[in-house]
C-alpha positions, 0 to 999 in steps of 0.5 A, spaced: 527 512 529 532 516 525 531 513 517 526 517 513 521 512 510 518 513 503 511 512 500 505 508 503 499 505 501 493 500 504 488 495 505 484 489 503 479 484 506 476 483 512 479 482 519 479 474 520 482 469 523 487 464 519 483 459 515 487 453 516 493 451 521 500 453 519 506 454 523 504 455 530 510 458 532 509 465 527 503 469 527 503 474 521 498 480 521 497 481 514 493 484 508 489 478 505 493 475 499 500 476 502 499 469 505 501 467 498 507 461 499 510 464 493 512 470 497 516 466 502 518 460 499 524 459 503 520 459 509 516 453 507 522 450 505 525 450 511 520 449 516 515 445 512 509 450 512 507 457 511 507 462 518 500 462 521 496 468 518 491 473 521 488 478 516 486 486 517 482 490 513 486 497 514 492 499 518 487 503 523 483 496 525 490 493 525 493 498 530 487 498 535 486 491 535 494 490 537 494 496 542 487 492 545 491 486 546 492 482 540 498 479 540 502 477 533 509 476 532 510 481 525 505 485 522 505 488 515 504 496 515 505 501 510 510 507 511 504 512 513 503 509 519 509 507 522 511 513 526 504 512 529 506 505 531 513 507 533 510 512 538 505 507 541 511 503 544 508 496 541 514 495 536 521 493 537 527 494 532 529 489 527 537 487 528 539 488 521 545 484 521 540 478 521 537 481 514 541 477 509 538 482 503 540 488 507 545 491 503 541 489 497 535 494 499 533 500 495 536 506 498 530 510 495 525 506 499 529 505 506 531 513 506 538 511 508 543 504 508 538 500 513 544 496 515 547 503 518 548 503 526 546 510 527 539 508 529 534 503 530 530 500 524 523 499 526 520 498 519 523 494 513 520 495 506 518 489 502 513 491 497 511 498 493 506 500 488 503 506 484 496 509 485 492 512 479 486 512 474 484 505 472 478 506 467 475 502 461 478 504 455 473 502 451 468 507 454 472 513 457 476 517 452 484 518 454 483 525 454 477 525 459 483 522 464 488 527 462 486 530 469 484 528 476 478 532 475 475 527 471 472 525 478 468 531 478 466 530 471 458 529 471 458 525 465 461 519 469 456 521 475 455 514 479 460 510 475 466 512 479 469 509 485 475 511 490 478 506 495 475 506 502 482 508 505 484 515 508 491 515 505 489 513 498 483 518 498 487 524 501 493 522 496 488 523 490 485 529 493 492 533 495 494 531 488 488 534 485 489 541 489 496 542 487 500 539 493 505 533 492 508 533 499 503 531 504 508 531 509 508 538 510 501 540 508 498 546 511 491 547 514 489 550 508 492 545 503 488 540 508 482 544 507 482 544 500 483 537 499 478 535 504 473 540 500 475 536 493 473 530 496 467 532 499 465 535 492 467 528 489 463 524 493 456 525 490 459 522 483 461 516 486 457 509 486 461 506 492 468 506 495 471 500 494 474 495 499 479 490 496 482 489 489 477 483 487 471 488 488 474 493 484 475 488 478 468 486 479 465 493 479 469 494 472 468 488 469 460 489 470 460 496 467 458 499 474 464 503 474 468 506 468 473 510 472 477 508 479 482 511 483 486 504 483 492 500 485 497 498 480 495 491 481 488 492 478 492 493 471 495 486 470 489 483 473 484 486 468 489 485 462 489 477 464 482 477 464 482 480 457 478 487 460 480 493 456 483 497 462 487 503 461 491 506 467 493 513 467 499 515 471 501 521 467 495 525 469 496 533 469 496 533 476 500 526 477 499 520 481 502 517 487 506 511 490 506 507 496 510 503 500 509 497 505 513 493 509 513 489 516 514 491 523 517 487 529 512 487 535 514 487 542 512 480 546 510 476 540 507 469 542 512 466 537 519 465 535 523 471 534 528 466 529 522 464 525 520 472 524 527 473 521 526 467 517 520 470 514 523 476 513 529 473 509 524 469 505 520 475 503 526 479 501 530 474 497 530 474 490 525 468 489 520 473 491 521 478 486 517 475 480 511 472 484 510 479 487 511 483 480 506 478 477 501 480 483 502 487 481 507 489 487 514 492 486 520 488 491 524 492 495 530 488 493 533 492 488 539 488 486 533 482 484 529 488 481 534 490 476 534 483 472 527 485 470 526 490 464 522 496 463 517 493 459 515 488 465 515 494 470 510 498 465 506 492 464 504 492 472 504 499 472 511 501 475 515 503 469 518 510 469 513 516 468 513 524 466 508 527 471 508 529 479 508 524 484 506 524 491 510 519 495 505 517 501 510 519 506 509 518 514 506 525 516 504 528 523 499 524 527 495 530 528 494 531 520 493 524 519 487 524 525 484 530 522 484 526 515 481 520 518 475 524 521 474 528 515 474 522 511 469 518 515 464 524 515 465 525 507 463 518 506 456 518 510 455 525 506 457 530 511 
């Protein structure tokens, strides 16, 4: 894989099989919520139904299921995991000559012109977003969320939550301890981030697993401060909740990028896999994705939406450090996963 891949991010829902029969010729392994037909209207118009979807809770779960023999055609995956999936030899490259929007993809997300023939393309970016401090603006003064150390503030003990996701948790911890590029993190930086997460753990009410759960925690008042994906912002605004979304804390916030990979020996139609990708990347998908809180990798289409729209969903320009959730060395990611699991159970 010769291109650099920007950002990362992560997970929703529990593993399940499709709830209803759809197009049996294409099986998409995905996060819950991305089965929304509005995200791939051209596919349903062409084939009369959406693909069949199966869902996973996080990418490690998806990876383990696939390497254990679960056969799917395409899978959603975030950038931080791509190198691991490529190394496992479970992917085949995309033929970018069949991707209709290839020339319109955001070069900051692809890392280079993805239509170039210099190397194989295993990952096509589709959606991106930010992760920052979501808080109850009626109960939490703005000055209290001016620093990521709000998660160490005893005033909010047992009224805070982090994602039950190793990438998001470590993005926060690295930022809080002064590291803005985790792809080059040293052992000392890893240890500082781990120690910070361990110190934060007793202050947490829970680790949230999906945006619906987080919205409920905020709405009921159980949680006042959260490390949250930007989709929480428009969701809570629509519900009339006094949500604040602080992306410009002193130490910064993070950005993630997800997309789709093409699995070897998929059980369905390769032609329909390309139809699905072309539908996802089409301009018709931009507004539905934005309304759901996701940026779209089709830069040409995104240009038709102004800064006000982007800011309203937590994707506007900011003046603060940004940690891009880039791919990292497999050994570092494994260490982070093991440490995070120990922290969550109190060690």
